[in-house]
N, CA, C and O atoms as a CHARMM CRD file, in Angstrom:
* protein
*
  392
    1    1 UNK  N     25.96200  15.01400  24.90300 PROA 1      0.00000
    2    1 UNK  CA    27.11100  14.14900  24.89700 PROA 1      0.00000
    3    1 UNK  C     27.70500  14.14200  23.49100 PROA 1      0.00000
    4    1 UNK  O     26.97400  13.98200  22.51400 PROA 1      0.00000
    5    2 UNK  N     28.99800  14.31100  23.38100 PROA 2      0.00000
    6    2 UNK  CA    29.68800  14.29900  22.08800 PROA 2      0.00000
    7    2 UNK  C     30.65400  13.12500  22.06100 PROA 2      0.00000
    8    2 UNK  O     31.41500  12.90900  23.00400 PROA 2      0.00000
    9    3 UNK  N     30.61400  12.36900  20.96900 PROA 3      0.00000
   10    3 UNK  CA    31.55200  11.26000  20.80800 PROA 3      0.00000
   11    3 UNK  C     32.18400  11.32300  19.42000 PROA 3      0.00000
   12    3 UNK  O     31.59400  11.85300  18.47800 PROA 3      0.00000
   13    4 UNK  N     33.37600  10.78200  19.31400 PROA 4      0.00000
   14    4 UNK  CA    34.09100  10.70400  18.04700 PROA 4      0.00000
   15    4 UNK  C     34.61200   9.28900  17.89000 PROA 4      0.00000
   16    4 UNK  O     35.01500   8.65200  18.86400 PROA 4      0.00000
   17    5 UNK  N     34.60100   8.80200  16.66000 PROA 5      0.00000
   18    5 UNK  CA    35.10100   7.45500  16.40800 PROA 5      0.00000
   19    5 UNK  C     35.45900   7.29400  14.93600 PROA 5      0.00000
   20    5 UNK  O     35.04200   8.08200  14.08700 PROA 5      0.00000
   21    6 UNK  N     36.23200   6.26600  14.65700 PROA 6      0.00000
   22    6 UNK  CA    36.57100   5.85500  13.29800 PROA 6      0.00000
   23    6 UNK  C     35.73700   4.62500  12.97600 PROA 6      0.00000
   24    6 UNK  O     35.54800   3.76000  13.83200 PROA 6      0.00000
   25    7 UNK  N     35.24200   4.54100  11.75900 PROA 7      0.00000
   26    7 UNK  CA    34.47500   3.38000  11.34000 PROA 7      0.00000
   27    7 UNK  C     34.59900   3.21900   9.83200 PROA 7      0.00000
   28    7 UNK  O     35.03200   4.13500   9.13200 PROA 7      0.00000
   29    8 UNK  N     34.21800   2.05500   9.34400 PROA 8      0.00000
   30    8 UNK  CA    34.27700   1.75700   7.91500 PROA 8      0.00000
   31    8 UNK  C     32.85700   1.69200   7.35500 PROA 8      0.00000
   32    8 UNK  O     31.96800   1.08400   7.95100 PROA 8      0.00000
   33    9 UNK  N     32.66300   2.32000   6.21400 PROA 9      0.00000
   34    9 UNK  CA    31.35800   2.32100   5.56200 PROA 9      0.00000
   35    9 UNK  C     31.05500   0.92500   5.01500 PROA 9      0.00000
   36    9 UNK  O     31.87700   0.32400   4.32400 PROA 9      0.00000
   37   10 UNK  N     29.84600   0.41700   5.34200 PROA 10     0.00000
   38   10 UNK  CA    29.45200  -0.91000   4.87000 PROA 10     0.00000
   39   10 UNK  C     28.06900  -0.85500   4.24100 PROA 10     0.00000
   40   10 UNK  O     27.29200   0.06900   4.48400 PROA 10     0.00000
   41   11 UNK  N     27.78200  -1.85300   3.43500 PROA 11     0.00000
   42   11 UNK  CA    26.55100  -1.91100   2.66700 PROA 11     0.00000
   43   11 UNK  C     25.59600  -2.93100   3.26100 PROA 11     0.00000
   44   11 UNK  O     25.98400  -4.05600   3.57300 PROA 11     0.00000
   45   12 UNK  N     24.33200  -2.52000   3.41300 PROA 12     0.00000
   46   12 UNK  CA    23.27000  -3.44000   3.82700 PROA 12     0.00000
   47   12 UNK  C     22.25200  -3.44400   2.70600 PROA 12     0.00000
   48   12 UNK  O     21.71700  -2.39800   2.33800 PROA 12     0.00000
   49   13 UNK  N     21.98800  -4.60700   2.17000 PROA 13     0.00000
   50   13 UNK  CA    21.04700  -4.71000   1.07000 PROA 13     0.00000
   51   13 UNK  C     19.70200  -5.19900   1.57800 PROA 13     0.00000
   52   13 UNK  O     19.56200  -6.32500   2.05500 PROA 13     0.00000
   53   14 UNK  N     18.72000  -4.32000   1.46100 PROA 14     0.00000
   54   14 UNK  CA    17.34800  -4.67600   1.83400 PROA 14     0.00000
   55   14 UNK  C     16.69000  -5.33900   0.63200 PROA 14     0.00000
   56   14 UNK  O     17.35500  -5.65400  -0.35400 PROA 14     0.00000
   57   15 UNK  N     15.40500  -5.54500   0.71900 PROA 15     0.00000
   58   15 UNK  CA    14.67600  -6.23600  -0.35100 PROA 15     0.00000
   59   15 UNK  C     14.94300  -5.64300  -1.73200 PROA 15     0.00000
   60   15 UNK  O     15.30300  -6.37100  -2.65700 PROA 15     0.00000
   61   16 UNK  N     14.77300  -4.34400  -1.88100 PROA 16     0.00000
   62   16 UNK  CA    14.94400  -3.72100  -3.19200 PROA 16     0.00000
   63   16 UNK  C     15.91100  -2.53700  -3.16800 PROA 16     0.00000
   64   16 UNK  O     16.16900  -1.93200  -4.20800 PROA 16     0.00000
   65   17 UNK  N     16.43600  -2.20900  -2.01800 PROA 17     0.00000
   66   17 UNK  CA    17.30300  -1.04200  -1.90600 PROA 17     0.00000
   67   17 UNK  C     18.59500  -1.40800  -1.18200 PROA 17     0.00000
   68   17 UNK  O     18.64700  -2.38400  -0.43300 PROA 17     0.00000
   69   18 UNK  N     19.62200  -0.62200  -1.41500 PROA 18     0.00000
   70   18 UNK  CA    20.88300  -0.77900  -0.69200 PROA 18     0.00000
   71   18 UNK  C     21.07400   0.45500   0.19400 PROA 18     0.00000
   72   18 UNK  O     20.87500   1.58600  -0.24900 PROA 18     0.00000
   73   19 UNK  N     21.45100   0.22700   1.42000 PROA 19     0.00000
   74   19 UNK  CA    21.69100   1.30000   2.38400 PROA 19     0.00000
   75   19 UNK  C     23.13900   1.20000   2.84000 PROA 19     0.00000
   76   19 UNK  O     23.69400   0.10300   2.91500 PROA 19     0.00000
   77   20 UNK  N     23.74700   2.32900   3.14200 PROA 20     0.00000
   78   20 UNK  CA    25.11100   2.32100   3.66300 PROA 20     0.00000
   79   20 UNK  C     25.11200   2.86500   5.09100 PROA 20     0.00000
   80   20 UNK  O     24.37200   3.78700   5.43600 PROA 20     0.00000
   81   21 UNK  N     25.96700   2.26100   5.89600 PROA 21     0.00000
   82   21 UNK  CA    26.04500   2.59000   7.31700 PROA 21     0.00000
   83   21 UNK  C     27.49500   2.58900   7.77700 PROA 21     0.00000
   84   21 UNK  O     28.37600   2.03700   7.11800 PROA 21     0.00000
   85   22 UNK  N     27.72000   3.21900   8.92400 PROA 22     0.00000
   86   22 UNK  CA    28.91000   2.98400   9.73200 PROA 22     0.00000
   87   22 UNK  C     28.40900   2.48800  11.07900 PROA 22     0.00000
   88   22 UNK  O     27.29200   2.80100  11.48900 PROA 22     0.00000
   89   23 UNK  N     29.23800   1.71600  11.76200 PROA 23     0.00000
   90   23 UNK  CA    28.87300   1.15400  13.05900 PROA 23     0.00000
   91   23 UNK  C     29.54600   1.93700  14.17000 PROA 23     0.00000
   92   23 UNK  O     30.75500   2.16800  14.13000 PROA 23     0.00000
   93   24 UNK  N     28.76800   2.34600  15.16100 PROA 24     0.00000
   94   24 UNK  CA    29.31500   2.97400  16.35800 PROA 24     0.00000
   95   24 UNK  C     29.98000   1.85200  17.17500 PROA 24     0.00000
   96   24 UNK  O     29.34800   0.82600  17.42300 PROA 24     0.00000
   97   25 UNK  N     31.23600   2.03000  17.59300 PROA 25     0.00000
   98   25 UNK  CA    31.91500   0.97100  18.34900 PROA 25     0.00000
   99   25 UNK  C     31.10200   0.51600  19.56800 PROA 25     0.00000
  100   25 UNK  O     30.36300   1.29500  20.17000 PROA 25     0.00000
  101   26 UNK  N     31.25900  -0.75600  19.91000 PROA 26     0.00000
  102   26 UNK  CA    30.48200  -1.37300  20.98400 PROA 26     0.00000
  103   26 UNK  C     30.56600  -0.60000  22.29000 PROA 26     0.00000
  104   26 UNK  O     29.53900  -0.35500  22.92200 PROA 26     0.00000
  105   27 UNK  N     31.76400  -0.20800  22.70900 PROA 27     0.00000
  106   27 UNK  CA    31.90200   0.48500  24.00200 PROA 27     0.00000
  107   27 UNK  C     31.18400   1.83000  23.99500 PROA 27     0.00000
  108   27 UNK  O     30.60400   2.21900  25.00800 PROA 27     0.00000
  109   28 UNK  N     31.21200   2.54700  22.86900 PROA 28     0.00000
  110   28 UNK  CA    30.48600   3.81500  22.77600 PROA 28     0.00000
  111   28 UNK  C     28.98100   3.56500  22.69200 PROA 28     0.00000
  112   28 UNK  O     28.19400   4.31500  23.27000 PROA 28     0.00000
  113   29 UNK  N     28.58100   2.52200  21.97800 PROA 29     0.00000
  114   29 UNK  CA    27.16200   2.15900  21.91200 PROA 29     0.00000
  115   29 UNK  C     26.62500   1.83600  23.30000 PROA 29     0.00000
  116   29 UNK  O     25.50800   2.22400  23.64400 PROA 29     0.00000
  117   30 UNK  N     27.42400   1.12300  24.10200 PROA 30     0.00000
  118   30 UNK  CA    27.01700   0.80500  25.47000 PROA 30     0.00000
  119   30 UNK  C     26.81100   2.07900  26.28900 PROA 30     0.00000
  120   30 UNK  O     25.86100   2.16600  27.06600 PROA 30     0.00000
  121   31 UNK  N     27.69700   3.06900  26.11900 PROA 31     0.00000
  122   31 UNK  CA    27.55300   4.34500  26.84000 PROA 31     0.00000
  123   31 UNK  C     26.27700   5.06300  26.40600 PROA 31     0.00000
  124   31 UNK  O     25.54500   5.58800  27.24500 PROA 31     0.00000
  125   32 UNK  N     26.00900   5.08700  25.11300 PROA 32     0.00000
  126   32 UNK  CA    24.81000   5.75000  24.59200 PROA 32     0.00000
  127   32 UNK  C     23.55600   5.06500  25.12700 PROA 32     0.00000
  128   32 UNK  O     22.59200   5.73300  25.50100 PROA 32     0.00000
  129   33 UNK  N     23.57100   3.74500  25.16300 PROA 33     0.00000
  130   33 UNK  CA    22.42100   2.96400  25.63300 PROA 33     0.00000
  131   33 UNK  C     22.07000   3.30000  27.08100 PROA 33     0.00000
  132   33 UNK  O     20.90700   3.19700  27.47000 PROA 33     0.00000
  133   34 UNK  N     23.04900   3.69800  27.87700 PROA 34     0.00000
  134   34 UNK  CA    22.84300   3.99500  29.30000 PROA 34     0.00000
  135   34 UNK  C     22.27900   5.39000  29.55900 PROA 34     0.00000
  136   34 UNK  O     21.88300   5.68900  30.68600 PROA 34     0.00000
  137   35 UNK  N     22.23600   6.23400  28.55600 PROA 35     0.00000
  138   35 UNK  CA    21.73400   7.59600  28.73600 PROA 35     0.00000
  139   35 UNK  C     20.21100   7.55800  28.90400 PROA 35     0.00000
  140   35 UNK  O     19.51100   7.03100  28.04000 PROA 35     0.00000
  141   36 UNK  N     19.69100   8.11100  30.00700 PROA 36     0.00000
  142   36 UNK  CA    18.22600   8.12700  30.17800 PROA 36     0.00000
  143   36 UNK  C     17.57700   9.01800  29.11500 PROA 36     0.00000
  144   36 UNK  O     18.04000  10.12900  28.86100 PROA 36     0.00000
  145   37 UNK  N     16.50600   8.52200  28.50200 PROA 37     0.00000
  146   37 UNK  CA    15.79300   9.29800  27.49200 PROA 37     0.00000
  147   37 UNK  C     14.41400   8.69600  27.26000 PROA 37     0.00000
  148   37 UNK  O     14.14400   7.55600  27.63700 PROA 37     0.00000
  149   38 UNK  N     13.56100   9.47500  26.64000 PROA 38     0.00000
  150   38 UNK  CA    12.22100   8.99700  26.27400 PROA 38     0.00000
  151   38 UNK  C     12.39100   8.00600  25.12500 PROA 38     0.00000
  152   38 UNK  O     13.11100   8.29600  24.17000 PROA 38     0.00000
  153   39 UNK  N     11.74400   6.84200  25.19900 PROA 39     0.00000
  154   39 UNK  CA    11.86600   5.85300  24.11900 PROA 39     0.00000
  155   39 UNK  C     11.34700   6.40100  22.78800 PROA 39     0.00000
  156   39 UNK  O     10.34900   7.12000  22.74500 PROA 39     0.00000
  157   40 UNK  N     12.04400   6.04600  21.70100 PROA 40     0.00000
  158   40 UNK  CA    11.64400   6.43900  20.34100 PROA 40     0.00000
  159   40 UNK  C     11.49600   5.18500  19.49400 PROA 40     0.00000
  160   40 UNK  O     11.96800   4.11400  19.87700 PROA 40     0.00000
  161   41 UNK  N     10.85400   5.31100  18.36400 PROA 41     0.00000
  162   41 UNK  CA    10.61500   4.19300  17.47200 PROA 41     0.00000
  163   41 UNK  C     11.87500   3.44200  17.08900 PROA 41     0.00000
  164   41 UNK  O     12.89400   4.05400  16.76800 PROA 41     0.00000
  165   42 UNK  N     11.81400   2.13000  17.12000 PROA 42     0.00000
  166   42 UNK  CA    12.90700   1.23100  16.76200 PROA 42     0.00000
  167   42 UNK  C     14.12700   1.38900  17.67100 PROA 42     0.00000
  168   42 UNK  O     15.20800   0.90300  17.33800 PROA 42     0.00000
  169   43 UNK  N     13.97000   2.06200  18.81500 PROA 43     0.00000
  170   43 UNK  CA    15.10200   2.27700  19.72000 PROA 43     0.00000
  171   43 UNK  C     16.07600   3.32700  19.21900 PROA 43     0.00000
  172   43 UNK  O     17.22200   3.38500  19.66600 PROA 43     0.00000
  173   44 UNK  N     15.61600   4.16600  18.28200 PROA 44     0.00000
  174   44 UNK  CA    16.49600   5.16900  17.67500 PROA 44     0.00000
  175   44 UNK  C     16.88700   6.26000  18.66900 PROA 44     0.00000
  176   44 UNK  O     16.20300   6.50600  19.66200 PROA 44     0.00000
  177   45 UNK  N     18.00500   6.90000  18.36400 PROA 45     0.00000
  178   45 UNK  CA    18.53400   8.00100  19.17200 PROA 45     0.00000
  179   45 UNK  C     18.83900   9.14300  18.20900 PROA 45     0.00000
  180   45 UNK  O     19.56000   8.96100  17.22700 PROA 45     0.00000
  181   46 UNK  N     18.29200  10.31300  18.49200 PROA 46     0.00000
  182   46 UNK  CA    18.54200  11.48100  17.63200 PROA 46     0.00000
  183   46 UNK  C     19.97700  11.96600  17.81800 PROA 46     0.00000
  184   46 UNK  O     20.49000  12.02700  18.93500 PROA 46     0.00000
  185   47 UNK  N     20.62000  12.31200  16.68400 PROA 47     0.00000
  186   47 UNK  CA    22.00900  12.77500  16.71500 PROA 47     0.00000
  187   47 UNK  C     22.23100  13.88900  15.70300 PROA 47     0.00000
  188   47 UNK  O     21.47100  14.04700  14.74700 PROA 47     0.00000
  189   48 UNK  N     23.27000  14.64400  15.93200 PROA 48     0.00000
  190   48 UNK  CA    23.80000  15.61100  14.96100 PROA 48     0.00000
  191   48 UNK  C     25.15200  15.03900  14.56000 PROA 48     0.00000
  192   48 UNK  O     25.95900  14.70000  15.42500 PROA 48     0.00000
  193   49 UNK  N     25.41200  14.92600  13.25500 PROA 49     0.00000
  194   49 UNK  CA    26.59800  14.26100  12.74000 PROA 49     0.00000
  195   49 UNK  C     27.49800  15.24600  12.00100 PROA 49     0.00000
  196   49 UNK  O     27.02700  16.15400  11.31700 PROA 49     0.00000
  197   50 UNK  N     28.81000  15.04300  12.15800 PROA 50     0.00000
  198   50 UNK  CA    29.77700  15.75000  11.31100 PROA 50     0.00000
  199   50 UNK  C     30.70000  14.70500  10.71800 PROA 50     0.00000
  200   50 UNK  O     31.28400  13.89100  11.43400 PROA 50     0.00000
  201   51 UNK  N     30.82400  14.73800   9.39700 PROA 51     0.00000
  202   51 UNK  CA    31.71700  13.86300   8.64600 PROA 51     0.00000
  203   51 UNK  C     32.43100  14.76100   7.64200 PROA 51     0.00000
  204   51 UNK  O     31.80600  15.29500   6.72500 PROA 51     0.00000
  205   52 UNK  N     33.73100  14.92500   7.81700 PROA 52     0.00000
  206   52 UNK  CA    34.51000  15.86500   7.00300 PROA 52     0.00000
  207   52 UNK  C     33.86300  17.25000   7.11700 PROA 52     0.00000
  208   52 UNK  O     33.72000  17.76300   8.22700 PROA 52     0.00000
  209   53 UNK  N     33.46900  17.86700   5.99400 PROA 53     0.00000
  210   53 UNK  CA    32.87100  19.20600   6.05200 PROA 53     0.00000
  211   53 UNK  C     31.33900  19.16700   5.99100 PROA 53     0.00000
  212   53 UNK  O     30.70500  20.20200   5.78600 PROA 53     0.00000
  213   54 UNK  N     30.75100  17.99700   6.16500 PROA 54     0.00000
  214   54 UNK  CA    29.29400  17.83300   6.10200 PROA 54     0.00000
  215   54 UNK  C     28.70700  17.67500   7.50200 PROA 54     0.00000
  216   54 UNK  O     29.25800  16.95300   8.33300 PROA 54     0.00000
  217   55 UNK  N     27.58900  18.35400   7.76000 PROA 55     0.00000
  218   55 UNK  CA    26.86800  18.21600   9.03400 PROA 55     0.00000
  219   55 UNK  C     25.39100  18.02000   8.74200 PROA 55     0.00000
  220   55 UNK  O     24.83700  18.63600   7.83100 PROA 55     0.00000
  221   56 UNK  N     24.75500  17.14700   9.53300 PROA 56     0.00000
  222   56 UNK  CA    23.33000  16.90100   9.36700 PROA 56     0.00000
  223   56 UNK  C     22.75600  16.26500  10.63200 PROA 56     0.00000
  224   56 UNK  O     23.49200  15.75600  11.47700 PROA 56     0.00000
  225   57 UNK  N     21.42900  16.30400  10.74300 PROA 57     0.00000
  226   57 UNK  CA    20.72900  15.65900  11.85400 PROA 57     0.00000
  227   57 UNK  C     20.06800  14.39500  11.33100 PROA 57     0.00000
  228   57 UNK  O     19.53200  14.37700  10.22300 PROA 57     0.00000
  229   58 UNK  N     20.10800  13.33800  12.13500 PROA 58     0.00000
  230   58 UNK  CA    19.51700  12.05400  11.77600 PROA 58     0.00000
  231   58 UNK  C     19.32200  11.26000  13.05800 PROA 58     0.00000
  232   58 UNK  O     19.26900  11.83500  14.14500 PROA 58     0.00000
  233   59 UNK  N     19.21800   9.96500  12.94000 PROA 59     0.00000
  234   59 UNK  CA    19.13000   9.07400  14.09100 PROA 59     0.00000
  235   59 UNK  C     20.07500   7.90200  13.89200 PROA 59     0.00000
  236   59 UNK  O     20.38000   7.51100  12.76500 PROA 59     0.00000
  237   60 UNK  N     20.53100   7.35000  15.00700 PROA 60     0.00000
  238   60 UNK  CA    21.25200   6.08300  14.98400 PROA 60     0.00000
  239   60 UNK  C     20.28500   5.01800  15.47300 PROA 60     0.00000
  240   60 UNK  O     19.33700   5.31100  16.20000 PROA 60     0.00000
  241   61 UNK  N     20.53500   3.77400  15.06400 PROA 61     0.00000
  242   61 UNK  CA    19.60500   2.68600  15.35800 PROA 61     0.00000
  243   61 UNK  C     20.35600   1.50000  15.94700 PROA 61     0.00000
  244   61 UNK  O     21.46400   1.19400  15.50800 PROA 61     0.00000
  245   62 UNK  N     19.77000   0.82400  16.93800 PROA 62     0.00000
  246   62 UNK  CA    20.43100  -0.34900  17.49500 PROA 62     0.00000
  247   62 UNK  C     20.43300  -1.48900  16.48100 PROA 62     0.00000
  248   62 UNK  O     19.47300  -1.67600  15.73400 PROA 62     0.00000
  249   63 UNK  N     21.53100  -2.24700  16.46900 PROA 63     0.00000
  250   63 UNK  CA    21.65700  -3.38800  15.56700 PROA 63     0.00000
  251   63 UNK  C     22.23300  -4.56400  16.33300 PROA 63     0.00000
  252   63 UNK  O     23.34800  -4.49100  16.84900 PROA 63     0.00000
  253   64 UNK  N     21.48000  -5.64100  16.40800 PROA 64     0.00000
  254   64 UNK  CA    21.95800  -6.84600  17.08500 PROA 64     0.00000
  255   64 UNK  C     23.14100  -7.42800  16.32400 PROA 64     0.00000
  256   64 UNK  O     24.13300  -7.82300  16.93600 PROA 64     0.00000
  257   65 UNK  N     23.05200  -7.48700  15.00200 PROA 65     0.00000
  258   65 UNK  CA    24.12800  -8.09000  14.21200 PROA 65     0.00000
  259   65 UNK  C     25.42600  -7.30300  14.30100 PROA 65     0.00000
  260   65 UNK  O     26.50800  -7.88600  14.22800 PROA 65     0.00000
  261   66 UNK  N     25.33500  -5.98900  14.45700 PROA 66     0.00000
  262   66 UNK  CA    26.53300  -5.15000  14.56300 PROA 66     0.00000
  263   66 UNK  C     26.96600  -4.93200  16.01200 PROA 66     0.00000
  264   66 UNK  O     28.00800  -4.32600  16.26100 PROA 66     0.00000
  265   67 UNK  N     26.18600  -5.41300  16.95600 PROA 67     0.00000
  266   67 UNK  CA    26.47900  -5.29200  18.38900 PROA 67     0.00000
  267   67 UNK  C     26.67700  -3.85300  18.82700 PROA 67     0.00000
  268   67 UNK  O     27.57200  -3.54600  19.61500 PROA 67     0.00000
  269   68 UNK  N     25.83500  -2.97700  18.31000 PROA 68     0.00000
  270   68 UNK  CA    25.89400  -1.56200  18.67900 PROA 68     0.00000
  271   68 UNK  C     24.93500  -0.77800  17.80400 PROA 68     0.00000
  272   68 UNK  O     24.09300  -1.34800  17.11100 PROA 68     0.00000
  273   69 UNK  N     25.07600   0.53400  17.84600 PROA 69     0.00000
  274   69 UNK  CA    24.25400   1.39700  17.01100 PROA 69     0.00000
  275   69 UNK  C     24.86700   1.51300  15.62700 PROA 69     0.00000
  276   69 UNK  O     26.08000   1.38900  15.45600 PROA 69     0.00000
  277   70 UNK  N     24.00800   1.75600  14.63800 PROA 70     0.00000
  278   70 UNK  CA    24.47200   2.00700  13.28000 PROA 70     0.00000
  279   70 UNK  C     23.95100   3.36700  12.82700 PROA 70     0.00000
  280   70 UNK  O     22.85800   3.79800  13.19600 PROA 70     0.00000
  281   71 UNK  N     24.77500   4.02600  12.01300 PROA 71     0.00000
  282   71 UNK  CA    24.47300   5.36100  11.50500 PROA 71     0.00000
  283   71 UNK  C     24.34200   5.29400   9.99000 PROA 71     0.00000
  284   71 UNK  O     25.30600   4.95200   9.30600 PROA 71     0.00000
  285   72 UNK  N     23.15800   5.61500   9.45000 PROA 72     0.00000
  286   72 UNK  CA    23.01300   5.62600   7.98800 PROA 72     0.00000
  287   72 UNK  C     23.75100   6.82700   7.39100 PROA 72     0.00000
  288   72 UNK  O     23.73200   7.92500   7.94700 PROA 72     0.00000
  289   73 UNK  N     24.39700   6.59400   6.25300 PROA 73     0.00000
  290   73 UNK  CA    25.08900   7.66000   5.53000 PROA 73     0.00000
  291   73 UNK  C     24.45600   7.76600   4.13900 PROA 73     0.00000
  292   73 UNK  O     24.59000   6.85800   3.31900 PROA 73     0.00000
  293   74 UNK  N     23.76800   8.88200   3.88400 PROA 74     0.00000
  294   74 UNK  CA    23.06300   9.07600   2.61400 PROA 74     0.00000
  295   74 UNK  C     24.04100   9.27000   1.44900 PROA 74     0.00000
  296   74 UNK  O     25.18200   9.69400   1.63100 PROA 74     0.00000
  297   75 UNK  N     23.55800   8.94900   0.26000 PROA 75     0.00000
  298   75 UNK  CA    24.36300   9.09200  -0.95200 PROA 75     0.00000
  299   75 UNK  C     24.89700  10.51600  -1.11600 PROA 75     0.00000
  300   75 UNK  O     26.06200  10.69800  -1.47100 PROA 75     0.00000
  301   76 UNK  N     24.06400  11.52700  -0.86400 PROA 76     0.00000
  302   76 UNK  CA    24.50200  12.92200  -1.04000 PROA 76     0.00000
  303   76 UNK  C     25.71300  13.22500  -0.15900 PROA 76     0.00000
  304   76 UNK  O     26.63100  13.92800  -0.58300 PROA 76     0.00000
  305   77 UNK  N     25.71800  12.69900   1.05800 PROA 77     0.00000
  306   77 UNK  CA    26.85800  12.90100   1.96600 PROA 77     0.00000
  307   77 UNK  C     28.07200  12.14300   1.43700 PROA 77     0.00000
  308   77 UNK  O     29.17000  12.69500   1.36600 PROA 77     0.00000
  309   78 UNK  N     27.87300  10.87700   1.06700 PROA 78     0.00000
  310   78 UNK  CA    28.98200  10.06900   0.54000 PROA 78     0.00000
  311   78 UNK  C     29.60400  10.73500  -0.67600 PROA 78     0.00000
  312   78 UNK  O     30.82700  10.81300  -0.79100 PROA 78     0.00000
  313   79 UNK  N     28.76300  11.21500  -1.58300 PROA 79     0.00000
  314   79 UNK  CA    29.26700  11.87400  -2.78800 PROA 79     0.00000
  315   79 UNK  C     30.01000  13.15600  -2.45200 PROA 79     0.00000
  316   79 UNK  O     31.04700  13.44400  -3.05000 PROA 79     0.00000
  317   80 UNK  N     29.49500  13.92800  -1.50400 PROA 80     0.00000
  318   80 UNK  CA    30.11900  15.21200  -1.14900 PROA 80     0.00000
  319   80 UNK  C     31.51900  15.04000  -0.56300 PROA 80     0.00000
  320   80 UNK  O     32.37900  15.90200  -0.74500 PROA 80     0.00000
  321   81 UNK  N     31.74700  13.93200   0.13600 PROA 81     0.00000
  322   81 UNK  CA    33.06300  13.72600   0.76800 PROA 81     0.00000
  323   81 UNK  C     33.89200  12.65600   0.05500 PROA 81     0.00000
  324   81 UNK  O     35.00400  12.34500   0.48200 PROA 81     0.00000
  325   82 UNK  N     33.35000  12.08900  -1.03500 PROA 82     0.00000
  326   82 UNK  CA    34.08400  11.09500  -1.79800 PROA 82     0.00000
  327   82 UNK  C     34.25500   9.77100  -1.08100 PROA 82     0.00000
  328   82 UNK  O     35.32000   9.15800  -1.15300 PROA 82     0.00000
  329   83 UNK  N     33.22400   9.32700  -0.39600 PROA 83     0.00000
  330   83 UNK  CA    33.26900   8.11100   0.41400 PROA 83     0.00000
  331   83 UNK  C     32.57700   6.96500  -0.31600 PROA 83     0.00000
  332   83 UNK  O     31.47700   7.14100  -0.84000 PROA 83     0.00000
  333   84 UNK  N     33.20900   5.79400  -0.35300 PROA 84     0.00000
  334   84 UNK  CA    32.60000   4.60900  -0.94300 PROA 84     0.00000
  335   84 UNK  C     32.64800   3.45700   0.05500 PROA 84     0.00000
  336   84 UNK  O     33.39200   3.50500   1.03500 PROA 84     0.00000
  337   85 UNK  N     31.85800   2.42800  -0.19900 PROA 85     0.00000
  338   85 UNK  CA    31.80400   1.26200   0.67800 PROA 85     0.00000
  339   85 UNK  C     33.22100   0.72300   0.88200 PROA 85     0.00000
  340   85 UNK  O     33.98500   0.56000  -0.07000 PROA 85     0.00000
  341   86 UNK  N     33.55200   0.45000   2.15200 PROA 86     0.00000
  342   86 UNK  CA    34.87600  -0.04900   2.51000 PROA 86     0.00000
  343   86 UNK  C     35.83500   1.02900   2.96300 PROA 86     0.00000
  344   86 UNK  O     36.89300   0.72200   3.51200 PROA 86     0.00000
  345   87 UNK  N     35.48300   2.30400   2.74200 PROA 87     0.00000
  346   87 UNK  CA    36.33900   3.40900   3.17300 PROA 87     0.00000
  347   87 UNK  C     36.19200   3.65700   4.66700 PROA 87     0.00000
  348   87 UNK  O     35.09700   3.54100   5.21800 PROA 87     0.00000
  349   88 UNK  N     37.29700   3.99700   5.31900 PROA 88     0.00000
  350   88 UNK  CA    37.27400   4.39500   6.72900 PROA 88     0.00000
  351   88 UNK  C     36.97100   5.88500   6.80200 PROA 88     0.00000
  352   88 UNK  O     37.35400   6.65500   5.92200 PROA 88     0.00000
  353   89 UNK  N     36.27900   6.27800   7.86400 PROA 89     0.00000
  354   89 UNK  CA    35.95400   7.69500   8.04200 PROA 89     0.00000
  355   89 UNK  C     35.91800   8.04800   9.52200 PROA 89     0.00000
  356   89 UNK  O     35.76700   7.18500  10.38600 PROA 89     0.00000
  357   90 UNK  N     36.05900   9.32600   9.78300 PROA 90     0.00000
  358   90 UNK  CA    36.01400   9.88200  11.13600 PROA 90     0.00000
  359   90 UNK  C     34.64900  10.51300  11.34900 PROA 90     0.00000
  360   90 UNK  O     34.23700  11.39600  10.59800 PROA 90     0.00000
  361   91 UNK  N     33.95300  10.05400  12.37700 PROA 91     0.00000
  362   91 UNK  CA    32.59400  10.52400  12.66400 PROA 91     0.00000
  363   91 UNK  C     32.58000  11.27100  13.99800 PROA 91     0.00000
  364   91 UNK  O     33.18700  10.83600  14.97600 PROA 91     0.00000
  365   92 UNK  N     31.88100  12.39400  14.01600 PROA 92     0.00000
  366   92 UNK  CA    31.64200  13.16200  15.23500 PROA 92     0.00000
  367   92 UNK  C     30.13400  13.16500  15.45400 PROA 92     0.00000
  368   92 UNK  O     29.37800  13.59800  14.58400 PROA 92     0.00000
  369   93 UNK  N     29.69300  12.67900  16.62100 PROA 93     0.00000
  370   93 UNK  CA    28.26400  12.60300  16.94500 PROA 93     0.00000
  371   93 UNK  C     27.95400  13.43800  18.17900 PROA 93     0.00000
  372   93 UNK  O     28.63400  13.33400  19.20000 PROA 93     0.00000
  373   94 UNK  N     26.94000  14.25200  18.07600 PROA 94     0.00000
  374   94 UNK  CA    26.34900  14.90300  19.24600 PROA 94     0.00000
  375   94 UNK  C     25.04500  14.17400  19.51500 PROA 94     0.00000
  376   94 UNK  O     24.15600  14.15100  18.66400 PROA 94     0.00000
  377   95 UNK  N     24.92600  13.57500  20.70400 PROA 95     0.00000
  378   95 UNK  CA    23.70000  12.87000  21.07400 PROA 95     0.00000
  379   95 UNK  C     22.68400  13.90800  21.51200 PROA 95     0.00000
  380   95 UNK  O     22.91300  14.61900  22.49000 PROA 95     0.00000
  381   96 UNK  N     21.55300  14.01000  20.79900 PROA 96     0.00000
  382   96 UNK  CA    20.55800  15.04800  21.07100 PROA 96     0.00000
  383   96 UNK  C     19.51500  14.63400  22.08200 PROA 96     0.00000
  384   96 UNK  O     18.85800  15.48900  22.67500 PROA 96     0.00000
  385   97 UNK  N     19.35000  13.34000  22.29100 PROA 97     0.00000
  386   97 UNK  CA    18.33100  12.86500  23.23600 PROA 97     0.00000
  387   97 UNK  C     18.79800  12.91600  24.68100 PROA 97     0.00000
  388   97 UNK  O     18.02300  12.64000  25.59700 PROA 97     0.00000
  389   98 UNK  N     20.05500  13.26400  24.88700 PROA 98     0.00000
  390   98 UNK  CA    20.61400  13.23700  26.25500 PROA 98     0.00000
  391   98 UNK  C     20.13200  14.43200  27.05500 PROA 98     0.00000
  392   98 UNK  O     20.49500  14.58100  28.22200 PROA 98     0.00000
C-alpha cells in the first residue's frame, strides 16, 4: 500500500533527548490500522519513506496524543533536505507489513 500526505515537522522532547516527527493524517492512519498484519513491538508498522530526494526504511508508531501514526525523521534526513521544526513536507510511504 502506498500513501502520500503533507505534514508539519514537530518536536517531541523526551527525558534527555529531542526527537522530530511528522504525523500521518487520522484518516490515513485509520486505513493503515485496518491492514491485517503480524503484531510488532509498540504497534509499529514497517515502512519505506521518501521525502524529497531521500529514501529510507523505518517504522511508524501509533500515538494517542496525535490521534494517528507518527513517523520519526532523523537529523541526517532533515539536514539533507533542509527541514526544520515547523516546516511542512510531502511524505510518500510504502507500507511494508501489508
